[in-house]
C-alpha positions, 0 to 999 in steps of 0.5 A: 187414245191419240194415235195421230202422227208418223210412227217411227221405228221405235213405235213412237208418234209425234203430234203437234197441237196449238197452244193459246196464251203464250207471250214470252219465253217463260210461257214456253218453259211453263208449257214444256214442263207441264207436257213433260210431266205427262207420263210416257211423254218422251220429248216436247218442243214448244214454238212461241212463234207458231204457238204450237207444241210438238209432243213425242210419245209412245205409239199408243198415245195419251188421253186428250183430256190428260193433254188438255188438263196439263196445258190448262193447269199451266195457265194456257189453253189447247187451241181449236179450230172450227170448220163448216162442211156441206153434207149431202144425203141427210133426210131426217133427225136420225141422219143428224144423230148418226153424223154427230155421233160418228164425228164425236167418236174422233178423239180430237173433236171438241163439239159438233152441230149438224143442221138439217135445214141448211145441210151443214155441219159445224165442227170444232176440233183440235188441229194435230189430233184431227184434220179436215180429212179425218172428219170427212172420213167419219162422215163418209163412214156414216154413209154421207158425203161432205164438202169443205166450204169456207165462209164465202162459199157457204151454201144452204140446202142441197147443192144445185148438182144434187138437186138436178140429180134428184129431179132427174131421178124423180121424173124418170121414176114417175115416167117409168111408173106411168109407162108401166101402167100404160103398158097394162092397157089391152090395146097397147099390150097386144102390140108387144111381142112378149108379156108386158110384165117382162117390160115392166120388170126391166123398167122397174129394176132400172129405177129401183136400183138407179133412182133408188140407190141413195135409199139403199146406200143410206139404209145400209150405212145406218144398218152397219151402225146398228140403227135406222133412218127414214131411208130404211123405211123407203128402201124396205117398202119399195123393195117389198113391192118390187120383190113381190112383183118380181116373184109374180113375174118369175112364177109366171115365167116358170109356170108355177101353180097358184095365182099371185095376182098383178105385179106392183112395179108401177107402185114401187116406181111411183113411190120412189118418184114421189119421195124424190119429188117431195125431197126436191120440193122440200129442198127448194122450200128450205132454201127459201128459209135461208133467204135472210142470212143469204141476203146478209152474206151477199151484202159484203163487197168483194172489191175496194179502192185502196189509196197509196200515195197519190194513186188509187187502185181497185183490189179484192177486199181479201188483199187489204191489210190493216192501216190501208186507206180505202176510198168510198165513193157516193152510193158504194158499200163500205168494205172494211171496218175503220174510221173516217180520216177525210170527208163528210157523208151520211151512211145507211147502217140499217143492216147493223141496227135496223135503223132506217135513217142514215147517220152522219159520218165525219172525220173521226167517226167509225164506219162498218163493213156492208153499210152503205155510203150516201152522197158524200166522199169518204176516206177510211183508215182500215181497222178490222178485216174479214172475221174481225169485222162487226159484219162477220161477227153478226153472220157468225152469231146467226149461224151459230144460233141456227146450228144450236139446238133448243131443248124442245128440239132435243126431245123431238129428235129422240122421239124421231129416232124411235119412230123408224124402228117402231114403224118397222115393227108395225109394218111387220105386224100389219103384214102378219095380221092381214096375211092371216085375217085379210080379204082374198087374196091375203098376200096382196092386201097384206103387202099393200098395207105393209108397204103403205105403213113403211112409206107413209111414216115421216120422221123427216117432218119431226126433224125439221119442225124445230130447226127450220123455225129457228132458222127463219126466226133468227133471220127475221131477228137479224133483219130487225137488229136482234141477234140471238146467241143460241136457240135456248135464248129463243125458247127462254125469252117467251117464258120470261115473266120479269124483266130488269132494266139497268138505268144508265145507258139502257133506259137513258141515252147513255150520253150524259152531260155535266150539269153542275160542278160543286167544288169544296173549299179551296178547290175550283171547278177547273181543278175538280175537272183536272183531277177527275179527268186525269182518272176517268180518261183511263176508264170506259164508263159512260160517266167517265166519258162525260167528264173527259168530254167536258174537259175537252170542250173547256180546253182543260188538260187533265192531270196524268195519273198512274196506277189507275184502278177501276171498281165496277159499280163504284168508281175509279182511283189513281195516283198523282204526286204520291196522292190518291185520287178517288172519283166515284159515287158516295158509297165509294168515297165513304168506304175510303172514309171520306166524308162528303159535304156536298149539298142536296141534289134536288133534280135527281142528277147523277152524283160523281164525287172527288177526293184527294188524299183522303179529303173531299174535293168536290162533286160533279152532277151529271144529267142523262136524258131518258131514251125517246122510246123508253116510256112506250117500251115499258108500257108495252111490256107491262101490257104483256103482264111482265113485271118491270124492275129498275136496278141501278147503282145511282142514288135513290133520288136519281133512280126514283126520278127515272122510275116515276117518269117511266111508271116503273113501280119497282126499283132499287138504288145504290147497287153494285154489280154483284148486288144486282146479281143477288137481287135476280137470284132472290127472284129466281128462288121465288119461281120467277123467270128473269130477263135482264137488260143492260149494256153488257159492261158493268151489268155482266154479272147480272146478265149472266145470273138472269135466265135470259140476258139482253145486251144493248149494243151500238153495233160495235160489240155484237158478241157480248158473251154474258148476254143471250140476246144482243140488240143492235142500234140501242133501240129499246123497242127491239126488246118488245119485238124480240119477245114477239118474235120468240113467241111466234117462233115457239108457236110455229115450232109447236104447230110443226111438232103437232102436225108432225106427230098428229100426221104419224099418229093418224095416218099410220093406222089408216095405212095399216088398214084400220078402214077395212072393217068399215068397207068390208061389207059395203062398197067404197065411194067412187071418190075415195077409191083412188085413195083407198082402193075397193077394200079400204087399204091405202094406196102406197103411192098416195102414202108416199105423196102424203109423206112428202106433203108432210115435210113440205107443210112443216117448211111452209109453215115456218116460212110464215115467220118471214112475213110476221109483223114485229 
């Protein structure tokens, strides 16, 4: 129930929520009426200026879904905001699950993604129903600490302060363990005025409850939520060794009968030290995994030179507003998205496109944040700032991908969550087994084996196996102009067995030119261009731009038409002097009962036909060159045993010409956008896993229908929602690279998961004492005795070291992706 707000004397409460989509007073009325129709709502006040609605209701509140449904049924949306929090204290997949579940219990939270490698949580919530403080409180209640961070402050891995604390605790624990062991040396013991066990007890107590306090606090928080985590194992394991040793000291102090052997204070201290040291090294390694995105984030300049009249002034980028004129000196990084209004230079856009060669920029050309100016001087008219720039969209897309979970990770997380209770049961069973069947003294070996089982298990490696590889992989992709929308795209891409290509703007350069104009009787070429240009100047289609460009080059002024209407995959129409102007392909005109008398098209050129008031007026033949890397890309994909198919809305002759040149054996022509989607659906029904490559405009239905959509982008539209992958720079070769990266990434994930599971499956039994029968009647070799003692029982300190190595190995294996050749 919603219970936010101030409660008045009549036990009512008020909440204020954002409402998206309101544009006028009528919208205010619609939203008001919709909210008033919710049972128990007493008063509603909707503010168009702030785009918010304040609702007064009984203190018991109403359901969130009921509130959202009322607003959406009125044609609007309840707004939401996203925040990123840095979280300290996470160690394994169970921690991720605890935090996510705790936050999701909040009524106003829409979704949450907790990322273990980056130690961050991205939360989308409805302001008014929840706040940053309530979300942080939920994290605190789960037993972790959090800090709100904005985009510029976003950090990865543990904070420097936390790392200093961990390394301090690790060093002190290891030194404490070394001192306790040193104190057991006879020559040193003789110098002490009291029994060395008392000194060991004091040192171990400080380390157990100071350096090890984080294990207890985390384990207790998990216990309050009736669950467990990795810290539970460490807390129970070290406490067992510490309490056993404390009992021995107390027995000696009270001169109790019986022999309980030596203490294990050194063991408990060393375990704490090795675990903390392992976490520190793991954190350092994890920070290396974020180098790619951190380097991308560091590119954006903080200051810029703004020109006002005849004066120029250096100001923070945050102070720039839309419309400001920004001066870019040679060698400077461009701080905003905008268009060049003065100057000539070459700009390095490798950050956006992966293209190493700089592009020439002149008046009228677009430039983007974080690209680097060459030797010229430019003046830029600011058109986009902060989160609206291409740069920010790329960073946001990478972060969202890293925060998402692949299906393979969800399975691993569930198994990791089960590991801790299973290990607790195994440790108990191990203790009971050796207390009854173990060698003398049974209580000593039973304790050693139980502690070793507790501290050797590593759910942390399982939790890191997938997200750390996803993080490195997405960073590597971004460096090569490949943006994955989510982790599902990475996992799906390597399964694809059929790839469908659009033709215009995908396999061709998307820069078509007018090749020939064939007017009908009583019409001239100029008139055809005036009519066609009048309609197409309202369109964004690549062929429309070719017609408009032809008008400009020939200094022809297109007619001004009205009631423009676009028909995706067919053409467009408009009205001029009460006459309907049709511009489109053959199918489009024939559906309007226009008979086309255009002659044969021997060259396989793209045909655009024009009709005026139901009568054929002429045709425009357009040529578009094939991309320089298309043939090699298709060949490489075919060598990967992928089935390549070309689908296009163009004529059979035009499509056949491109297919033959690129050696594509399967193709279809004269297809509407919905026809392409149906074609893909049929392939899927036959068991194919289909990838679709298109421009993200007319291909949206096909991109959405495909198992995996790949959108070609020139760098200006990185958030094509219908695509799982966006290729910046329009380079077809990046498709091959993306497949290679996907396969490498999934291979690394499987290696990590294999190692994590194999480690636990193989070493937990060793820690439980499975080697004892082998050495029960023979002596343990000298080189193995530091590891398994004299009876085959694994040293708990070695177990803790192995646990740390397991997590670090997973991280280092993922880091190999950074050096992969694409």
